[in-house]
Backbone as a printed PyTorch tensor [residue, N CA C, xyz], in Angstrom:
tensor([[[132.4590, 137.1430, 113.3510],
         [131.0080, 136.9500, 113.4400],
         [130.7090, 135.4900, 113.7720]],

        [[129.7880, 135.2730, 114.6950],
         [129.3890, 133.9200, 115.0590],
         [128.3310, 133.4310, 114.0880]],

        [[128.5630, 132.2650, 113.4770],
         [127.6010, 131.7160, 112.5220],
         [126.3760, 131.1910, 113.2550]],

        [[125.1930, 131.4770, 112.6920],
         [123.9390, 130.9620, 113.2500],
         [123.4190, 129.7890, 112.4380]],

        [[124.2010, 129.3160, 111.4840],
         [123.7610, 128.2040, 110.6450],
         [123.7220, 126.9180, 111.4560]],

        [[122.6280, 126.1690, 111.3240],
         [122.4620, 124.9080, 112.0430],
         [123.4590, 123.8750, 111.5150]],

        [[124.1850, 123.1760, 112.4150],
         [125.0780, 122.1110, 111.9480],
         [124.2960, 121.0460, 111.1880]],

        [[124.9090, 120.4940, 110.1620],
         [124.2360, 119.4740, 109.3650],
         [123.9150, 118.2570, 110.2230]],

        [[122.6570, 117.8110, 110.1560],
         [122.2150, 116.6260, 110.8800],
         [121.6630, 115.6210, 109.8880]],

        [[121.8600, 114.3460, 110.1820],
         [121.3420, 113.2780, 109.3290],
         [120.1330, 112.6510, 110.0010]],

        [[119.0770, 112.5030, 109.2200],
         [117.7980, 112.0080, 109.7310],
         [117.3150, 110.8620, 108.8560]],

        [[116.9080, 109.7670, 109.4860],
         [116.2980, 108.6420, 108.7770],
         [114.8270, 108.5820, 109.1750]],

        [[113.9430, 108.5310, 108.1770],
         [112.5010, 108.4510, 108.4220],
         [111.9860, 107.1390, 107.8480]],

        [[111.3030, 106.3520, 108.6760],
         [110.6970, 105.1010, 108.2210],
         [109.1930, 105.2910, 108.0890]],

        [[108.6700, 105.0060, 106.9050],
         [107.2280, 105.0710, 106.6570],
         [106.7150, 103.6440, 106.5290]],

        [[105.8480, 103.2550, 107.4250],
         [105.3720, 101.8740, 107.4700],
         [104.4400, 101.5670, 106.3060]],

        [[104.2510, 100.2870, 106.0450],
         [103.3390,  99.8650, 104.9800],
         [101.9240, 100.3600, 105.2350]],

        [[101.4830, 100.3240, 106.4910],
         [100.1360, 100.7970, 106.8050],
         [100.0120, 102.2910, 106.5640]],

        [[101.0800, 103.0290, 106.8050],
         [101.0970, 104.4680, 106.5400],
         [100.9340, 104.7380, 105.0500]],

        [[101.6640, 103.9910, 104.2390],
         [101.6930, 104.2340, 102.7950],
         [100.4440, 103.7250, 102.0960]],

        [[ 99.8660, 102.6400, 102.5810],
         [ 98.8170, 101.9380, 101.8300],
         [ 97.3950, 102.2270, 102.2820]],

        [[ 97.2010, 103.0580, 103.2860],
         [ 95.8370, 103.3880, 103.7070],
         [ 95.1370, 104.1410, 102.5780]],

        [[ 94.1070, 103.5340, 101.9860],
         [ 93.4880, 104.0990, 100.7830],
         [ 92.7560, 105.4050, 101.0650]],

        [[ 92.4240, 105.6620, 102.3160],
         [ 91.6550, 106.8600, 102.6390],
         [ 92.5410, 108.0700, 102.9310]],

        [[ 93.7090, 107.8390, 103.4930],
         [ 94.4950, 108.9720, 103.9860],
         [ 95.9390, 109.0090, 103.5030]],

        [[ 96.4000, 107.9810, 102.8020],
         [ 97.8360, 107.8920, 102.5120],
         [ 98.3450, 109.0580, 101.6740]],

        [[ 97.5780, 109.5080, 100.6860],
         [ 98.0700, 110.5720,  99.8080],
         [ 98.3120, 111.8600, 100.5840]],

        [[ 97.3670, 112.2380, 101.4260],
         [ 97.5460, 113.4720, 102.1930],
         [ 98.6850, 113.3310, 103.1960]],

        [[ 98.8280, 112.1570, 103.7930],
         [ 99.9000, 111.9470, 104.7650],
         [101.2690, 111.9770, 104.0970]],

        [[101.3940, 111.2850, 102.9710],
         [102.6770, 111.2810, 102.2650],
         [103.0090, 112.6890, 101.7860]],

        [[101.9970, 113.4360, 101.3500],
         [102.2260, 114.8210, 100.9270],
         [102.7740, 115.6540, 102.0790]],

        [[102.2600, 115.4310, 103.2860],
         [102.7720, 116.1460, 104.4530],
         [104.2190, 115.7700, 104.7340]],

        [[104.5410, 114.4920, 104.5830],
         [105.9270, 114.0570, 104.7800],
         [106.8370, 114.7010, 103.7420]],

        [[106.3940, 114.7350, 102.5000],
         [107.1810, 115.3470, 101.4240],
         [107.4730, 116.8100, 101.7450]],

        [[106.4620, 117.5470, 102.1640],
         [106.6600, 118.9590, 102.5030],
         [107.6090, 119.1090, 103.6880]],

        [[107.4870, 118.2080, 104.6550],
         [108.3640, 118.2490, 105.8240],
         [109.8090, 117.9500, 105.4390]],

        [[110.0070, 116.9250, 104.6200],
         [111.3600, 116.5680, 104.1820],
         [111.9930, 117.7230, 103.4160]],

        [[111.2290, 118.3320, 102.5370],
         [111.7580, 119.4660, 101.7700],
         [112.1510, 120.6090, 102.7020]],

        [[111.3080, 120.8870, 103.6920],
         [111.6260, 121.9490, 104.6460],
         [112.8970, 121.6240, 105.4260]],

        [[113.0770, 120.3610, 105.7940],
         [114.2770, 119.9570, 106.5270],
         [115.5320, 120.1100, 105.6770]],

        [[115.4370, 119.7590, 104.4060],
         [116.5920, 119.9120, 103.5200],
         [116.9390, 121.3880, 103.3500]],

        [[115.9230, 122.2300, 103.3080],
         [116.1650, 123.6750, 103.2440],
         [116.8870, 124.1610, 104.5030]],

        [[116.6960, 123.4380, 105.6070],
         [117.3850, 123.7630, 106.8580],
         [118.7260, 123.0370, 106.9800]],

        [[119.1680, 122.4210, 105.8760],
         [120.4770, 121.7660, 105.7850],
         [120.5290, 120.4050, 106.4680]],

        [[119.3810, 119.7580, 106.6460],
         [119.3680, 118.3700, 107.0980],
         [119.6840, 117.4440, 105.9180]],

        [[120.2550, 116.2980, 106.2350],
         [120.3950, 115.2020, 105.2800],
         [119.3120, 114.1880, 105.6350]],

        [[118.3930, 113.9150, 104.7110],
         [117.2120, 113.1050, 105.0210],
         [117.1660, 111.8680, 104.1300]],

        [[116.9750, 110.7120, 104.7640],
         [116.8300, 109.4370, 104.0590],
         [115.4700, 108.8500, 104.4100]],

        [[114.6930, 108.4730, 103.3890],
         [113.4030, 107.8230, 103.5990],
         [113.5450, 106.3190, 103.4010]],

        [[113.0150, 105.5500, 104.3350],
         [112.8980, 104.1010, 104.1750],
         [111.4090, 103.7950, 104.1480]],

        [[110.9320, 103.2550, 103.0440],
         [109.4880, 103.1110, 102.8670],
         [109.0500, 101.6630, 102.6970]],

        [[107.9250, 101.3510, 103.2930],
         [107.2220, 100.1120, 103.0010],
         [106.1230, 100.4030, 101.9930]],

        [[105.2590,  99.4220, 101.7850],
         [104.0770,  99.6510, 100.9690],
         [104.0970,  99.1010,  99.5690]],

        [[105.2630,  98.6450,  99.0940],
         [105.3300,  98.1810,  97.7050],
         [104.4340,  96.9650,  97.4740]],

        [[104.4720,  96.0160,  98.3880],
         [103.6620,  94.8080,  98.2210],
         [102.1730,  95.1480,  98.2110]],

        [[101.7540,  95.9880,  99.1400],
         [100.3460,  96.3680,  99.2000],
         [ 99.8890,  97.1190,  97.9690]],

        [[100.7390,  98.0160,  97.4660],
         [100.3670,  98.7750,  96.2740],
         [100.2970,  97.8740,  95.0510]],

        [[101.2060,  96.9190,  94.9520],
         [101.1690,  95.9850,  93.8300],
         [ 99.9440,  95.1010,  93.8720]],

        [[ 99.5960,  94.6390,  95.0600],
         [ 98.4070,  93.8060,  95.2260],
         [ 97.1500,  94.5630,  94.8370]],

        [[ 97.0730,  95.8200,  95.2500],
         [ 95.9050,  96.6350,  94.9200],
         [ 95.8450,  96.9390,  93.4250]],

        [[ 96.9990,  97.2500,  92.8300],
         [ 97.0270,  97.6200,  91.4120],
         [ 96.5550,  96.4890,  90.5130]],

        [[ 96.9270,  95.2600,  90.8600],
         [ 96.5660,  94.1110,  90.0300],
         [ 95.3550,  93.3540,  90.5630]],

        [[ 94.8130,  93.8350,  91.6860],
         [ 93.6520,  93.1870,  92.3110],
         [ 93.9130,  91.7000,  92.5470]],

        [[ 95.0980,  91.4090,  93.0740],
         [ 95.4780,  90.0170,  93.3440],
         [ 95.8620,  89.8480,  94.8030]],

        [[ 95.4980,  88.7020,  95.3500],
         [ 95.8700,  88.3730,  96.7180],
         [ 97.3620,  88.0280,  96.7920]],

        [[ 97.9540,  88.3520,  97.9190],
         [ 99.3650,  88.0350,  98.1280],
         [ 99.5130,  86.5600,  98.4810]],

        [[100.4370,  85.8910,  97.8120],
         [100.7720,  84.5040,  98.1160],
         [102.2830,  84.3590,  98.0280]],

        [[102.7760,  83.2190,  98.4320],
         [104.2210,  83.0050,  98.3460],
         [104.7000,  83.0740,  96.9020]],

        [[103.8400,  82.6460,  95.9640],
         [104.2100,  82.6700,  94.5460],
         [104.1680,  84.0880,  93.9670]],

        [[103.2140,  84.8990,  94.4280],
         [103.0180,  86.2240,  93.8230],
         [103.7570,  87.3370,  94.5540]],

        [[104.3370,  87.0330,  95.7040],
         [104.9250,  88.0620,  96.5600],
         [105.9400,  88.9300,  95.8170]],

        [[106.9220,  88.3140,  95.1830],
         [107.9840,  89.0710,  94.5130],
         [107.4400,  89.8810,  93.3430]],

        [[106.5420,  89.2810,  92.5560],
         [105.9940,  89.9760,  91.3920],
         [105.1510,  91.1740,  91.8110]],

        [[104.3180,  91.0000,  92.8240],
         [103.4850,  92.1080,  93.2900],
         [104.3350,  93.2240,  93.8880]],

        [[105.4050,  92.8430,  94.5720],
         [106.3130,  93.8470,  95.1210],
         [106.9720,  94.6480,  94.0050]],

        [[107.3650,  93.9810,  92.9290],
         [107.9910,  94.6710,  91.7950],
         [107.0360,  95.6850,  91.1750]],

        [[105.7780,  95.2790,  90.9980],
         [104.7710,  96.2010,  90.4560],
         [104.5750,  97.3810,  91.4050]],

        [[104.4840,  97.0790,  92.6940],
         [104.2650,  98.1330,  93.6780],
         [105.4190,  99.1060,  93.7860]],

        [[106.6540,  98.6080,  93.6530],
         [107.8090,  99.5030,  93.7290],
         [107.7770, 100.5400,  92.6160]],

        [[107.3710, 100.1210,  91.4220],
         [107.2820, 101.0610,  90.3040],
         [106.2430, 102.1420,  90.5880]],

        [[105.1010, 101.7330,  91.1230],
         [104.0470, 102.6920,  91.4230],
         [104.4380, 103.6020,  92.5790]],

        [[105.1240, 103.0240,  93.5570],
         [105.4950, 103.7910,  94.7370],
         [106.5110, 104.8740,  94.4050]],

        [[107.5400, 104.5460,  93.6280],
         [108.5440, 105.5620,  93.3070],
         [107.9470, 106.6370,  92.4110]],

        [[106.9830, 106.2690,  91.5600],
         [106.3190, 107.2910,  90.7510],
         [105.5350, 108.2480,  91.6400]],

        [[104.8470, 107.7010,  92.6470],
         [104.0990, 108.5500,  93.5750],
         [105.0300, 109.5110,  94.2980]],

        [[106.1210, 108.9860,  94.8560],
         [107.0680, 109.8550,  95.5550],
         [107.6730, 110.8860,  94.6020]],

        [[108.0480, 110.4560,  93.4100],
         [108.6610, 111.3770,  92.4480],
         [107.7180, 112.5120,  92.1000]],

        [[106.4460, 112.1790,  91.8670],
         [105.4570, 113.2040,  91.5130],
         [105.2500, 114.1890,  92.6600]],

        [[105.1590, 113.6790,  93.8790],
         [104.9150, 114.5620,  95.0200],
         [106.1310, 115.4370,  95.3180]],

        [[107.3270, 114.8600,  95.2570],
         [108.5240, 115.6660,  95.4990],
         [108.7610, 116.6740,  94.3780]],

        [[108.3230, 116.3460,  93.1580],
         [108.4810, 117.2820,  92.0450],
         [107.7000, 118.5680,  92.2850]],

        [[106.6180, 118.4800,  93.0320],
         [105.8060, 119.6650,  93.3190],
         [106.5750, 120.6990,  94.1350]],

        [[107.5760, 120.2340,  94.8850],
         [108.3950, 121.1630,  95.6680],
         [109.8160, 121.2440,  95.0980]],

        [[109.9670, 120.7910,  93.8480],
         [111.2600, 120.8490,  93.1450],
         [112.3750, 120.1430,  93.9190]],

        [[112.0260, 118.9890,  94.4880],
         [113.0040, 118.2280,  95.2570],
         [113.3500, 116.9330,  94.5290]],

        [[114.6160, 116.7670,  94.0860],
         [115.0040, 115.5220,  93.4110],
         [115.0840, 114.3520,  94.3840]],

        [[114.7940, 113.1630,  93.8610],
         [114.8480, 111.9400,  94.6660],
         [115.6190, 110.8680,  93.9070]],

        [[116.0760, 109.8670,  94.6330],
         [116.7160, 108.7040,  94.0300],
         [116.1840, 107.4490,  94.6800]],

        [[116.0570, 106.3750,  93.9180],
         [115.5100, 105.1240,  94.4330],
         [116.6210, 104.1120,  94.6840]],

        [[116.5740, 103.4860,  95.8540],
         [117.5030, 102.4110,  96.1820],
         [116.7030, 101.2180,  96.6830]],

        [[116.9310, 100.0550,  96.1070],
         [116.3030,  98.8230,  96.5730],
         [117.3630,  98.0570,  97.3480]],

        [[117.2260,  98.0590,  98.6570],
         [118.2640,  97.5250,  99.5280],
         [118.1400,  96.0180,  99.6710]],

        [[119.1900,  95.3160,  99.3430],
         [119.2660,  93.8820,  99.6130],
         [120.1480,  93.6300, 100.8350]],

        [[121.1220,  94.4850, 101.0230],
         [121.9190,  94.5550, 102.2440],
         [122.4550,  95.9720, 102.3070]],

        [[122.9280,  96.3970, 103.4670],
         [123.2240,  97.8130, 103.6470],
         [124.5840,  98.2470, 103.1170]],

        [[125.6290,  97.4860, 103.3860],
         [126.9950,  97.9510, 103.1490],
         [127.2540,  98.5040, 101.7480]],

        [[126.8230,  97.8170, 100.6650],
         [127.1600,  98.3190,  99.3350],
         [126.5150,  99.6620,  98.9950]],

        [[125.5230, 100.0830,  99.7620],
         [124.7740, 101.2810,  99.4120],
         [125.1860, 102.5060, 100.2190]],

        [[126.0580, 102.3370, 101.2010],
         [126.3490, 103.4390, 102.1070],
         [127.0020, 104.6180, 101.4020]],

        [[127.9610, 104.3550, 100.5180],
         [128.6220, 105.4620,  99.8190],
         [127.6590, 106.1700,  98.8820]],

        [[126.7550, 105.4100,  98.2640],
         [125.7510, 106.0110,  97.3830],
         [124.7960, 106.8970,  98.1840]],

        [[124.3620, 106.4170,  99.3430],
         [123.4960, 107.2160, 100.2030],
         [124.1730, 108.5200, 100.5990]],

        [[125.4460, 108.4270, 100.9570],
         [126.1880, 109.6180, 101.3550],
         [126.2710, 110.6200, 100.2120]],

        [[126.5480, 110.1310,  99.0100],
         [126.6750, 111.0270,  97.8620],
         [125.3360, 111.6660,  97.5120]],

        [[124.2570, 110.8930,  97.5670],
         [122.9300, 111.4560,  97.2910],
         [122.5990, 112.5720,  98.2750]],

        [[122.8640, 112.3320,  99.5500],
         [122.5830, 113.3580, 100.5540],
         [123.4450, 114.5970, 100.3400]],

        [[124.7020, 114.3970,  99.9730],
         [125.5870, 115.5240,  99.6850],
         [125.0470, 116.3600,  98.5320]],

        [[124.4210, 115.6980,  97.5600],
         [123.8340, 116.3820,  96.4050],
         [122.4440, 116.9370,  96.7020]],

        [[121.9930, 116.8100,  97.9610],
         [120.6540, 117.2540,  98.3820],
         [119.5540, 116.5250,  97.6200]],

        [[119.8170, 115.2630,  97.3240],
         [118.8220, 114.3640,  96.7380],
         [118.2900, 113.4740,  97.8640]],

        [[116.9810, 113.2490,  97.8850],
         [116.3900, 112.4000,  98.9240],
         [116.4600, 110.9410,  98.4930]],

        [[117.2280, 110.0930,  99.1830],
         [117.2040, 108.6600,  98.8750],
         [115.8990, 108.0480,  99.3870]],

        [[115.2010, 107.3430,  98.5090],
         [113.9900, 106.6270,  98.8940],
         [114.3260, 105.1470,  98.8330]],

        [[114.3850, 104.5190,  99.9890],
         [114.8910, 103.1530, 100.0940],
         [113.7620, 102.1570, 100.3030]],

        [[113.7610, 101.1030,  99.5060],
         [112.8580,  99.9700,  99.6840],
         [113.6840,  98.8320, 100.2720]],

        [[113.1810,  98.2150, 101.3170],
         [113.9140,  97.1290, 101.9690],
         [113.4140,  95.7880, 101.4710]],

        [[114.3400,  94.9220, 101.0920],
         [113.9800,  93.5980, 100.5960],
         [114.1480,  92.5100, 101.6530]],

        [[114.9410,  92.7650, 102.6890],
         [115.3470,  91.6630, 103.5590],
         [114.7660,  91.7370, 104.9620]],

        [[114.1990,  92.8810, 105.3720],
         [113.5730,  93.0140, 106.6830],
         [112.5120,  94.1010, 106.5930]],

        [[111.7140,  94.2440, 107.6540],
         [110.6910,  95.2870, 107.6440],
         [111.3610,  96.6590, 107.6510]],

        [[110.6100,  97.6530, 107.1860],
         [111.1810,  98.9890, 107.0120],
         [111.6560,  99.6000, 108.3340]],

        [[110.9730,  99.3140, 109.4450],
         [111.4110,  99.8650, 110.7270],
         [112.7830,  99.3160, 111.1280]],

        [[112.9680,  98.0190, 110.9640],
         [114.2440,  97.3960, 111.3220],
         [115.3660,  97.8990, 110.4270]],

        [[115.0920,  97.9810, 109.1340],
         [116.1090,  98.4620, 108.1970],
         [116.4730,  99.9100, 108.5030]],

        [[115.4660, 100.7320, 108.7820],
         [115.7270, 102.1360, 109.0980],
         [116.5900, 102.2610, 110.3510]],

        [[116.3000, 101.4460, 111.3560],
         [117.0920, 101.4910, 112.5870],
         [118.5290, 101.0420, 112.3330]],

        [[118.6940,  99.9510, 111.6010],
         [120.0430,  99.4700, 111.2850],
         [120.8120, 100.5120, 110.4820]],

        [[120.1170, 101.1310, 109.5340],
         [120.7530, 102.1510, 108.7090],
         [121.1560, 103.3550, 109.5570]],

        [[120.2510, 103.7950, 110.4230],
         [120.5440, 104.9460, 111.2790],
         [121.7650, 104.6850, 112.1540]],

        [[121.8580, 103.4740, 112.6820],
         [123.0070, 103.1090, 113.5160],
         [124.2860, 103.0790, 112.6840]],

        [[124.2060, 102.4880, 111.5010],
         [125.4100, 102.2800, 110.6950],
         [125.9780, 103.5900, 110.1610]],

        [[125.1120, 104.5570, 109.8460],
         [125.6050, 105.8310, 109.3060],
         [125.7570, 106.8860, 110.3990]],

        [[125.5310, 106.4830, 111.6540],
         [125.6350, 107.4050, 112.7900],
         [124.6840, 108.5920, 112.6200]],

        [[123.4520, 108.2840, 112.2690],
         [122.4480, 109.3350, 112.0990],
         [122.1880, 110.0320, 113.4320]],

        [[121.7850, 111.2810, 113.3420],
         [121.4570, 112.0240, 114.5580],
         [120.0820, 111.6410, 115.0920]],

        [[119.1370, 111.3770, 114.1760],
         [117.7710, 111.0670, 114.5990],
         [117.1480, 110.0200, 113.6920]],

        [[116.2290, 109.2550, 114.2810],
         [115.4250, 108.2750, 113.5530],
         [113.9600, 108.5560, 113.8620]],

        [[113.1420, 108.6660, 112.8180],
         [111.7000, 108.8640, 112.9710],
         [110.9990, 107.5790, 112.5620]],

        [[110.1930, 107.0280, 113.4540],
         [109.3970, 105.8370, 113.1590],
         [107.9240, 106.2070, 113.2500]],

        [[107.1600, 105.9140, 112.2080],
         [105.7250, 106.1950, 112.2400],
         [104.9750, 104.9690, 112.7530]],

        [[103.8890, 105.2230, 113.4450],
         [103.0880, 104.1160, 113.9750],
         [101.6110, 104.4490, 113.8440]],

        [[100.7740, 103.4190, 113.8260],
         [ 99.3270, 103.5950, 113.7630],
         [ 98.8080, 103.9000, 115.1540]],

        [[ 98.0890, 105.0050, 115.2790],
         [ 97.5820, 105.4290, 116.5800],
         [ 96.4980, 104.5010, 117.1070]],

        [[ 96.2800, 104.5660, 118.4020],
         [ 95.3010, 103.6960, 119.0460],
         [ 93.8810, 103.9970, 118.5970]],

        [[ 93.6510, 105.2160, 118.0420],
         [ 92.3020, 105.5600, 117.6400],
         [ 91.8270, 104.7120, 116.4620]],

        [[ 92.7310, 103.9680, 115.8540],
         [ 92.3500, 103.1400, 114.7240],
         [ 91.7260, 101.8200, 115.1740]],

        [[ 91.5470, 101.6520, 116.4820],
         [ 90.8450, 100.4690, 116.9610],
         [ 91.7880,  99.4030, 117.4700]],

        [[ 91.2310,  98.2540, 117.8100],
         [ 92.0290,  97.1580, 118.3290],
         [ 92.9880,  96.6350, 117.2700]],

        [[ 94.1540,  96.2410, 117.7160],
         [ 95.1630,  95.7480, 116.7940],
         [ 94.8820,  94.3060, 116.4050]],

        [[ 95.0310,  94.0180, 115.1280],
         [ 94.9920,  92.6410, 114.6690],
         [ 96.3220,  91.9890, 115.0100]],

        [[ 96.4170,  90.6790, 114.7420],
         [ 97.6790,  89.9840, 115.0030],
         [ 98.8030,  90.6010, 114.1890]],

        [[ 98.5180,  90.9440, 112.9140],
         [ 99.5390,  91.5530, 112.0710],
         [ 99.9720,  92.9060, 112.5940]],

        [[ 98.9910,  93.7020, 113.0710],
         [ 99.3210,  95.0150, 113.6170],
         [100.1420,  94.8820, 114.8910]],

        [[ 99.8020,  93.8700, 115.7070],
         [100.5710,  93.6430, 116.9320],
         [102.0100,  93.2820, 116.5960]],

        [[102.1930,  92.4690, 115.5510],
         [103.5390,  92.1310, 115.1120],
         [104.2980,  93.3470, 114.6340]],

        [[103.6060,  94.2370, 113.9250],
         [104.2330,  95.4720, 113.4600],
         [104.6360,  96.3460, 114.6320]],

        [[103.7750,  96.3890, 115.6500],
         [104.1030,  97.1900, 116.8300],
         [105.3320,  96.6340, 117.5450]],

        [[105.4580,  95.3100, 117.6010],
         [106.6390,  94.7020, 118.2200],
         [107.8960,  95.0580, 117.4330]],

        [[107.7940,  95.0370, 116.0930],
         [108.9360,  95.4090, 115.2560],
         [109.3020,  96.8700, 115.4700]],

        [[108.2840,  97.7030, 115.6470],
         [108.5110,  99.1260, 115.8900],
         [109.3180,  99.3400, 117.1670]],

        [[108.8950,  98.7000, 118.2500],
         [109.5980,  98.8700, 119.5190],
         [110.9970,  98.2730, 119.4660]],

        [[111.1520,  97.1480, 118.7860],
         [112.4790,  96.5450, 118.6590],
         [113.4190,  97.4690, 117.8930]],

        [[112.9010,  98.0950, 116.8330],
         [113.7140,  99.0310, 116.0520],
         [114.0900, 100.2490, 116.8900]],

        [[113.1260, 100.7530, 117.6450],
         [113.3960, 101.9090, 118.5010],
         [114.4530, 101.5770, 119.5470]],

        [[114.3530, 100.3980, 120.1400],
         [115.3360,  99.9760, 121.1440],
         [116.7290,  99.8490, 120.5310]],

        [[116.7910,  99.2760, 119.3150],
         [118.0770,  99.0940, 118.6410],
         [118.7730, 100.4340, 118.4150]],

        [[118.0210, 101.3910, 117.8890],
         [118.6150, 102.6890, 117.5850],
         [118.9850, 103.4450, 118.8580]],

        [[118.0890, 103.4360, 119.8240],
         [118.3350, 104.1620, 121.0700],
         [119.5590, 103.6110, 121.7990]],

        [[119.6990, 102.2880, 121.7950],
         [120.8380, 101.6610, 122.4690],
         [122.1630, 102.0710, 121.8420]],

        [[122.1240, 102.4820, 120.5740],
         [123.3460, 102.9000, 119.8810],
         [123.5180, 104.4130, 119.8800]],

        [[122.6750, 105.1050, 120.6290],
         [122.8360, 106.5440, 120.7740],
         [122.1320, 107.3870, 119.7370]],

        [[121.2620, 106.7780, 118.9400],
         [120.5110, 107.5380, 117.9360],
         [119.2220, 108.0520, 118.5740]],

        [[119.0100, 109.3410, 118.5350],
         [117.7650, 109.9150, 119.0410],
         [116.6100, 109.3510, 118.2270]],

        [[115.6680, 108.6940, 118.8930],
         [114.5810, 108.0110, 118.1930],
         [113.2420, 108.5930, 118.6120]],

        [[112.4420, 108.9700, 117.6080],
         [111.1520, 109.6020, 117.8480],
         [110.0570, 108.7770, 117.2010]],

        [[108.9910, 108.5190, 117.9370],
         [107.8330, 107.8180, 117.4070],
         [106.7590, 108.8460, 117.0930]],

        [[106.2750, 108.8370, 115.8530],
         [105.2990, 109.8310, 115.4040],
         [104.0440, 109.1230, 114.9260]],

        [[102.8990, 109.5410, 115.4340],
         [101.6180, 108.9800, 115.0200],
         [101.4420, 109.1860, 113.5180]],

        [[101.1060, 108.1190, 112.8040],
         [100.9650, 108.2170, 111.3500],
         [ 99.8250, 109.1360, 110.9390]],

        [[ 98.9320, 109.4520, 111.8620],
         [ 97.8440, 110.3870, 111.5580],
         [ 98.3160, 111.8360, 111.6110]],

        [[ 99.5160, 112.0760, 112.1010],
         [ 99.9880, 113.4520, 112.2660],
         [101.4400, 113.6030, 111.8460]],

        [[101.7700, 113.2920, 110.5830],
         [103.1650, 113.4250, 110.1510],
         [103.6550, 114.8670, 110.1400]],

        [[102.7240, 115.8280, 110.1920],
         [103.1260, 117.2290, 110.2260],
         [103.7900, 117.6020, 111.5580]],

        [[103.7710, 116.6880, 112.5240],
         [104.4250, 116.9550, 113.8080],
         [105.9330, 116.7240, 113.7540]],

        [[106.4030, 116.0810, 112.7010],
         [107.8280, 115.7380, 112.6330],
         [108.7010, 116.9790, 112.7450]],

        [[108.3990, 118.0020, 111.9600],
         [109.2420, 119.1970, 111.9320],
         [109.2680, 119.9160, 113.2770]],

        [[108.1100, 120.2360, 113.8760],
         [108.1830, 120.9250, 115.1720],
         [108.8490, 120.1050, 116.2700]],

        [[108.6880, 118.7710, 116.2340],
         [109.3480, 117.9310, 117.2390],
         [110.8640, 118.0190, 117.0830]],

        [[111.3440, 117.9410, 115.8470],
         [112.7870, 117.9930, 115.6110],
         [113.3760, 119.3460, 115.9900]],

        [[112.6180, 120.3960, 115.7700],
         [113.1380, 121.7390, 116.0050],
         [112.9010, 122.2280, 117.4250]],

        [[112.2130, 121.4190, 118.2310],
         [111.9090, 121.8420, 119.6050],
         [113.1410, 121.7220, 120.5030]]])
């Protein structure tokens, strides 16, 4: 009998800080990502999330402006809130998660592999570069089959200098992964529900 089971594929998804921290839409968007990730794991994908947003969530929680002095402390507060949010949302679909705070990639690779083998979703916070760059480097290093990068759609208006910088990082990350043979997909942050049909098309 010929098996119809899909070969195991490894997927890295990067969720940008703007995706996570939008006060109007972030909860519904993250919920869509959670449902998509769970569906992919049910299809035997190995899925790794690389998330931004800790600094923004910490700043909002304490109602404090970000400064060079407060950056690390606000990020620490935000990381606690962020992993609780992910844990609560993934719990709704009975999907276990694990948190990794990446300072560099190499020491975490075996842990990532074991978590994926156990069908646990690694949720990675990057300390040393933006989430898009870290996700691309990670995808290349683990020979991932696909990399998903979320971006803010043009309907959100003209880009500020910070948004333009984020867009440059996005394209640089996409180029890095593509040059190493990783299938790279850019998904509008307003439509994370498109991830599954794009991957399965």
